N, CA, C and O atoms as a GROMACS GRO file, in nm:
protein
  340
    1MET      N    1 -10.298  16.545   1.961
    1MET     CA    2 -10.197  16.508   2.060
    1MET      C    3 -10.259  16.423   2.172
    1MET      O    4 -10.201  16.322   2.213
    2PHE      N    5 -10.375  16.464   2.220
    2PHE     CA    6 -10.440  16.389   2.327
    2PHE      C    7 -10.471  16.247   2.281
    2PHE      O    8 -10.453  16.151   2.356
    3PHE      N    9 -10.519  16.235   2.155
    3PHE     CA   10 -10.553  16.103   2.103
    3PHE      C   11 -10.431  16.012   2.102
    3PHE      O   12 -10.440  15.894   2.136
    4GLU      N   13 -10.315  16.068   2.064
    4GLU     CA   14 -10.193  15.988   2.058
    4GLU      C   15 -10.155  15.937   2.196
    4GLU      O   16 -10.118  15.820   2.212
    5ILE      N   17 -10.164  16.023   2.296
    5ILE     CA   18 -10.129  15.984   2.433
    5ILE      C   19 -10.228  15.881   2.485
    5ILE      O   20 -10.189  15.779   2.541
    6ALA      N   21 -10.355  15.908   2.466
    6ALA     CA   22 -10.458  15.816   2.516
    6ALA      C   23 -10.452  15.682   2.446
    6ALA      O   24 -10.463  15.578   2.511
    7SER      N   25 -10.434  15.682   2.314
    7SER     CA   26 -10.431  15.554   2.243
    7SER      C   27 -10.305  15.476   2.276
    7SER      O   28 -10.305  15.353   2.270
    8ALA      N   29 -10.198  15.545   2.310
    8ALA     CA   30 -10.076  15.476   2.348
    8ALA      C   31 -10.089  15.412   2.486
    8ALA      O   32 -10.025  15.310   2.514
    9THR      N   33 -10.172  15.470   2.572
    9THR     CA   34 -10.185  15.418   2.708
    9THR      C   35 -10.299  15.318   2.722
    9THR      O   36 -10.299  15.238   2.815
   10LEU      N   37 -10.395  15.321   2.630
   10LEU     CA   38 -10.507  15.227   2.637
   10LEU      C   39 -10.478  15.106   2.550
   10LEU      O   40 -10.454  15.118   2.430
   11SER      N   41 -10.479  14.989   2.612
   11SER     CA   42 -10.461  14.867   2.536
   11SER      C   43 -10.590  14.841   2.457
   11SER      O   44 -10.694  14.898   2.489
   12PRO      N   45 -10.583  14.756   2.355
   12PRO     CA   46 -10.706  14.725   2.280
   12PRO      C   47 -10.820  14.676   2.370
   12PRO      O   48 -10.936  14.712   2.347
   13ASP      N   49 -10.788  14.596   2.470
   13ASP     CA   50 -10.893  14.546   2.561
   13ASP      C   51 -10.954  14.660   2.643
   13ASP      O   52 -11.075  14.666   2.661
   14LYS      N   53 -10.868  14.749   2.693
   14LYS     CA   54 -10.918  14.862   2.770
   14LYS      C   55 -10.999  14.956   2.681
   14LYS      O   56 -11.099  15.013   2.724
   15LEU      N   57 -10.955  14.972   2.558
   15LEU     CA   58 -11.027  15.058   2.464
   15LEU      C   59 -11.166  15.000   2.437
   15LEU      O   60 -11.265  15.074   2.435
   16ARG      N   61 -11.173  14.869   2.415
   16ARG     CA   62 -11.304  14.804   2.395
   16ARG      C   63 -11.394  14.823   2.517
   16ARG      O   64 -11.513  14.850   2.504
   17ALA      N   65 -11.335  14.808   2.635
   17ALA     CA   66 -11.413  14.826   2.758
   17ALA      C   67 -11.464  14.969   2.770
   17ALA      O   68 -11.577  14.991   2.814
   18GLU      N   69 -11.383  15.066   2.730
   18GLU     CA   70 -11.426  15.206   2.735
   18GLU      C   71 -11.536  15.232   2.634
   18GLU      O   72 -11.627  15.312   2.660
   19VAL      N   73 -11.530  15.167   2.518
   19VAL     CA   74 -11.636  15.183   2.418
   19VAL      C   75 -11.768  15.132   2.477
   19VAL      O   76 -11.872  15.196   2.463
   20VAL      N   77 -11.763  15.016   2.542
   20VAL     CA   78 -11.884  14.961   2.606
   20VAL      C   79 -11.935  15.057   2.712
   20VAL      O   80 -12.055  15.084   2.720
   21LYS      N   81 -11.844  15.108   2.794
   21LYS     CA   82 -11.884  15.204   2.898
   21LYS      C   83 -11.945  15.329   2.836
   21LYS      O   84 -12.042  15.385   2.889
   22SER      N   85 -11.889  15.372   2.724
   22SER     CA   86 -11.940  15.492   2.656
   22SER      C   87 -12.083  15.468   2.607
   22SER      O   88 -12.169  15.555   2.619
   23ILE      N   89 -12.106  15.350   2.551
   23ILE     CA   90 -12.241  15.316   2.505
   23ILE      C   91 -12.338  15.316   2.622
   23ILE      O   92 -12.454  15.357   2.609
   24GLN      N   93 -12.289  15.271   2.737
   24GLN     CA   94 -12.373  15.268   2.857
   24GLN      C   95 -12.372  15.402   2.931
   24GLN      O   96 -12.431  15.417   3.038
   25ARG      N   97 -12.304  15.500   2.871
   25ARG     CA   98 -12.290  15.635   2.927
   25ARG      C   99 -12.221  15.633   3.064
   25ARG      O  100 -12.255  15.712   3.152
   26GLU      N  101 -12.124  15.544   3.080
   26GLU     CA  102 -12.050  15.534   3.205
   26GLU      C  103 -11.902  15.568   3.188
   26GLU      O  104 -11.826  15.562   3.284
   27SER      N  105 -11.861  15.603   3.067
   27SER     CA  106 -11.720  15.629   3.038
   27SER      C  107 -11.684  15.775   3.066
   27SER      O  108 -11.767  15.865   3.054
   28ALA      N  109 -11.559  15.794   3.104
   28ALA     CA  110 -11.507  15.930   3.121
   28ALA      C  111 -11.478  15.993   2.984
   28ALA      O  112 -11.463  16.115   2.973
   29PHE      N  113 -11.471  15.909   2.880
   29PHE     CA  114 -11.444  15.956   2.745
   29PHE      C  115 -11.575  15.974   2.668
   29PHE      O  116 -11.670  15.899   2.687
   30SER      N  117 -11.576  16.074   2.582
   30SER     CA  118 -11.694  16.092   2.496
   30SER      C  119 -11.687  15.991   2.382
   30SER      O  120 -11.581  15.936   2.352
   31GLN      N  121 -11.803  15.967   2.318
   31GLN     CA  122 -11.806  15.875   2.205
   31GLN      C  123 -11.719  15.927   2.091
   31GLN      O  124 -11.654  15.849   2.022
   32THR      N  125 -11.716  16.057   2.072
   32THR     CA  126 -11.634  16.117   1.967
   32THR      C  127 -11.486  16.092   1.994
   32THR      O  128 -11.410  16.057   1.904
   33MET      N  129 -11.448  16.110   2.119
   33MET     CA  130 -11.308  16.089   2.155
   33MET      C  131 -11.270  15.943   2.136
   33MET      O  132 -11.163  15.913   2.083
   34LEU      N  133 -11.356  15.852   2.179
   34LEU     CA  134 -11.328  15.710   2.163
   34LEU      C  135 -11.323  15.670   2.016
   34LEU      O  136 -11.242  15.586   1.977
   35ALA      N  137 -11.409  15.729   1.936
   35ALA     CA  138 -11.406  15.701   1.792
   35ALA      C  139 -11.270  15.741   1.734
   35ALA      O  140 -11.213  15.670   1.651
   36GLY      N  141 -11.220  15.855   1.778
   36GLY     CA  142 -11.087  15.899   1.734
   36GLY      C  143 -10.978  15.804   1.778
   36GLY      O  144 -10.886  15.774   1.703
   37LEU      N  145 -10.989  15.755   1.902
   37LEU     CA  146 -10.890  15.660   1.953
   37LEU      C  147 -10.895  15.529   1.876
   37LEU      O  148 -10.791  15.470   1.845
   38VAL      N  149 -11.015  15.484   1.844
   38VAL     CA  150 -11.030  15.360   1.767
   38VAL      C  151 -10.969  15.379   1.628
   38VAL      O  152 -10.897  15.291   1.580
   39GLU      N  153 -10.996  15.492   1.564
   39GLU     CA  154 -10.939  15.518   1.431
   39GLU      C  155 -10.788  15.521   1.437
   39GLU      O  156 -10.721  15.463   1.350
   40GLU      N  157 -10.732  15.587   1.538
   40GLU     CA  158 -10.586  15.592   1.550
   40GLU      C  159 -10.529  15.453   1.577
   40GLU      O  160 -10.424  15.418   1.522
   41SER      N  161 -10.596  15.375   1.659
   41SER     CA  162 -10.550  15.239   1.686
   41SER      C  163 -10.552  15.154   1.560
   41SER      O  164 -10.459  15.078   1.534
   42GLU      N  165 -10.659  15.168   1.482
   42GLU     CA  166 -10.668  15.093   1.357
   42GLU      C  167 -10.558  15.134   1.260
   42GLU      O  168 -10.499  15.049   1.193
   43ALA      N  169 -10.530  15.264   1.254
   43ALA     CA  170 -10.423  15.312   1.166
   43ALA      C  171 -10.287  15.260   1.213
   43ALA      O  172 -10.202  15.223   1.132
   44ARG      N  173 -10.268  15.256   1.346
   44ARG     CA  174 -10.142  15.206   1.400
   44ARG      C  175 -10.127  15.057   1.370
   44ARG      O  176 -10.017  15.012   1.336
   45VAL      N  177 -10.234  14.981   1.383
   45VAL     CA  178 -10.230  14.838   1.351
   45VAL      C  179 -10.197  14.818   1.203
   45VAL      O  180 -10.116  14.732   1.168
   46GLN      N  181 -10.261  14.897   1.118
   46GLN     CA  182 -10.234  14.887   0.974
   46GLN      C  183 -10.088  14.918   0.944
   46GLN      O  184 -10.024  14.848   0.865
   47SER      N  185 -10.035  15.020   1.007
   47SER     CA  186  -9.895  15.057   0.987
   47SER      C  187  -9.803  14.946   1.035
   47SER      O  188  -9.706  14.912   0.968
   48LEU      N  189  -9.832  14.890   1.151
   48LEU     CA  190  -9.750  14.781   1.203
   48LEU      C  191  -9.757  14.658   1.114
   48LEU      O  192  -9.656  14.590   1.094
   49ASN      N  193  -9.875  14.629   1.059
   49ASN     CA  194  -9.888  14.517   0.966
   49ASN      C  195  -9.805  14.540   0.840
   49ASN      O  196  -9.741  14.448   0.789
   50GLU      N  197  -9.805  14.664   0.791
   50GLU     CA  198  -9.724  14.696   0.674
   50GLU      C  199  -9.575  14.680   0.703
   50GLU      O  200  -9.500  14.627   0.621
   51HIS      N  201  -9.532  14.726   0.822
   51HIS     CA  202  -9.392  14.710   0.860
   51HIS      C  203  -9.357  14.562   0.876
   51HIS      O  204  -9.248  14.519   0.837
   52CYS      N  205  -9.448  14.486   0.932
   52CYS     CA  206  -9.426  14.342   0.948
   52CYS      C  207  -9.413  14.274   0.812
   52CYS      O  208  -9.324  14.191   0.792
   53ASP      N  209  -9.500  14.310   0.718
   53ASP     CA  210  -9.493  14.254   0.583
   53ASP      C  211  -9.361  14.289   0.517
   53ASP      O  212  -9.299  14.206   0.451
   54GLU      N  213  -9.318  14.414   0.534
   54GLU     CA  214  -9.192  14.458   0.475
   54GLU      C  215  -9.075  14.381   0.537
   54GLU      O  216  -8.984  14.338   0.466
   55ALA      N  217  -9.077  14.364   0.667
   55ALA     CA  218  -8.971  14.290   0.734
   55ALA      C  219  -8.969  14.145   0.687
   55ALA      O  220  -8.862  14.088   0.668
   56GLN      N  221  -9.087  14.086   0.668
   56GLN     CA  222  -9.094  13.948   0.620
   56GLN      C  223  -9.034  13.936   0.479
   56GLN      O  224  -8.963  13.840   0.449
   57ARG      N  225  -9.063  14.035   0.394
   57ARG     CA  226  -9.005  14.034   0.259
   57ARG      C  227  -8.853  14.047   0.266
   57ARG      O  228  -8.782  13.982   0.189
   58GLU      N  229  -8.802  14.129   0.357
   58GLU     CA  230  -8.657  14.145   0.373
   58GLU      C  231  -8.593  14.016   0.422
   58GLU      O  232  -8.485  13.979   0.377
   59VAL      N  233  -8.660  13.948   0.515
   59VAL     CA  234  -8.609  13.819   0.565
   59VAL      C  235  -8.603  13.719   0.450
   59VAL      O  236  -8.502  13.650   0.433
   60GLU      N  237  -8.710  13.710   0.372
   60GLU     CA  238  -8.712  13.616   0.260
   60GLU      C  239  -8.604  13.650   0.158
   60GLU      O  240  -8.539  13.560   0.104
   61SER      N  241  -8.584  13.779   0.132
   61SER     CA  242  -8.480  13.822   0.039
   61SER      C  243  -8.342  13.784   0.091
   61SER      O  244  -8.256  13.738   0.015
   62SER      N  245  -8.320  13.804   0.221
   62SER     CA  246  -8.192  13.768   0.282
   62SER      C  247  -8.170  13.617   0.277
   62SER      O  248  -8.059  13.570   0.250
   63GLU      N  249  -8.275  13.542   0.304
   63GLU     CA  250  -8.263  13.396   0.298
   63GLU      C  251  -8.227  13.351   0.157
   63GLU      O  252  -8.144  13.262   0.139
   64ASN      N  253  -8.290  13.413   0.057
   64ASN     CA  254  -8.258  13.377  -0.082
   64ASN      C  255  -8.115  13.414  -0.117
   64ASN      O  256  -8.047  13.339  -0.187
   65LEU      N  257  -8.068  13.528  -0.069
   65LEU     CA  258  -7.931  13.571  -0.094
   65LEU      C  259  -7.833  13.474  -0.030
   65LEU      O  260  -7.733  13.436  -0.092
   66ILE      N  261  -7.860  13.434   0.094
   66ILE     CA  262  -7.773  13.339   0.163
   66ILE      C  263  -7.771  13.206   0.087
   66ILE      O  264  -7.666  13.145   0.072
   67LYS      N  265  -7.886  13.162   0.041
   67LYS     CA  266  -7.895  13.038  -0.034
   67LYS      C  267  -7.813  13.048  -0.163
   67LYS      O  268  -7.738  12.956  -0.197
   68ASP      N  269  -7.828  13.160  -0.235
   68ASP     CA  270  -7.753  13.180  -0.359
   68ASP      C  271  -7.602  13.183  -0.332
   68ASP      O  272  -7.524  13.122  -0.406
   69LEU      N  273  -7.561  13.253  -0.228
   69LEU     CA  274  -7.418  13.260  -0.195
   69LEU      C  275  -7.364  13.125  -0.156
   69LEU      O  276  -7.251  13.090  -0.190
   70SER      N  277  -7.445  13.048  -0.084
   70SER     CA  278  -7.403  12.914  -0.044
   70SER      C  279  -7.385  12.825  -0.167
   70SER      O  280  -7.290  12.748  -0.176
   71MET      N  281  -7.478  12.837  -0.262
   71MET     CA  282  -7.467  12.758  -0.384
   71MET      C  283  -7.344  12.799  -0.465
   71MET      O  284  -7.275  12.714  -0.519
   72MET      N  285  -7.318  12.930  -0.472
   72MET     CA  286  -7.201  12.978  -0.546
   72MET      C  287  -7.073  12.929  -0.480
   72MET      O  288  -6.978  12.888  -0.548
   73ARG      N  289  -7.070  12.932  -0.348
   73ARG     CA  290  -6.951  12.887  -0.275
   73ARG      C  291  -6.929  12.738  -0.299
   73ARG      O  292  -6.817  12.693  -0.321
   74SER      N  293  -7.038  12.664  -0.294
   74SER     CA  294  -7.029  12.520  -0.316
   74SER      C  295  -6.981  12.491  -0.459
   74SER      O  296  -6.894  12.406  -0.479
   75PHE      N  297  -7.037  12.562  -0.556
   75PHE     CA  298  -6.997  12.543  -0.696
   75PHE      C  299  -6.852  12.582  -0.715
   75PHE      O  300  -6.777  12.511  -0.782
   76HIS      N  301  -6.811  12.695  -0.657
   76HIS     CA  302  -6.674  12.743  -0.671
   76HIS      C  303  -6.577  12.642  -0.609
   76HIS      O  304  -6.469  12.618  -0.664
   77GLY      N  305  -6.614  12.584  -0.496
   77GLY     CA  306  -6.529  12.484  -0.432
   77GLY      C  307  -6.511  12.361  -0.518
   77GLY      O  308  -6.401  12.307  -0.529
   78ARG      N  309  -6.619  12.317  -0.581
   78ARG     CA  310  -6.611  12.199  -0.669
   78ARG      C  311  -6.531  12.231  -0.794
   78ARG      O  312  -6.455  12.147  -0.842
   79ALA      N  313  -6.545  12.351  -0.847
   79ALA     CA  314  -6.472  12.390  -0.967
   79ALA      C  315  -6.323  12.393  -0.938
   79ALA      O  316  -6.243  12.351  -1.022
   80CYS      N  317  -6.284  12.442  -0.822
   80CYS     CA  318  -6.143  12.447  -0.786
   80CYS      C  319  -6.089  12.305  -0.768
   80CYS      O  320  -5.974  12.279  -0.803
   81MET      N  321  -6.168  12.216  -0.715
   81MET     CA  322  -6.123  12.080  -0.690
   81MET      C  323  -6.102  12.005  -0.820
   81MET      O  324  -6.013  11.920  -0.829
   82THR      N  325  -6.183  12.035  -0.921
   82THR     CA  326  -6.168  11.962  -1.047
   82THR      C  327  -6.049  12.013  -1.126
   82THR      O  328  -5.995  11.939  -1.209
   83VAL      N  329  -6.006  12.136  -1.104
   83VAL     CA  330  -5.893  12.191  -1.177
   83VAL      C  331  -5.764  12.140  -1.118
   83VAL      O  332  -5.667  12.117  -1.191
   84LEU      N  333  -5.761  12.122  -0.989
   84LEU     CA  334  -5.638  12.076  -0.925
   84LEU      C  335  -5.616  11.927  -0.951
   84LEU      O  336  -5.712  11.850  -0.957
   85PRO      N  337  -5.491  11.888  -0.965
   85PRO     CA  338  -5.462  11.745  -0.989
   85PRO      C  339  -5.488  11.660  -0.869
   85PRO      O  340  -5.469  11.538  -0.874
   0.00000   0.00000   0.00000
């Protein structure tokens, strides 16, 4: 729970700065705690990348559907025009 709260409040830049401070033994966080925060941040980034990829696939699928529907509408319109006198 603590890791979730801390990783949510620490930006990647602040987290990097805390890692440097930890190496210099100037951080309020232990190296173990920071390692956990880094792991959680990496997992969160991976999850967000997966969601982004999924959203991109959905956008592409929607674009293809719109394109197909547009082509069908265009074809249907031409077919109706050729049947009418």
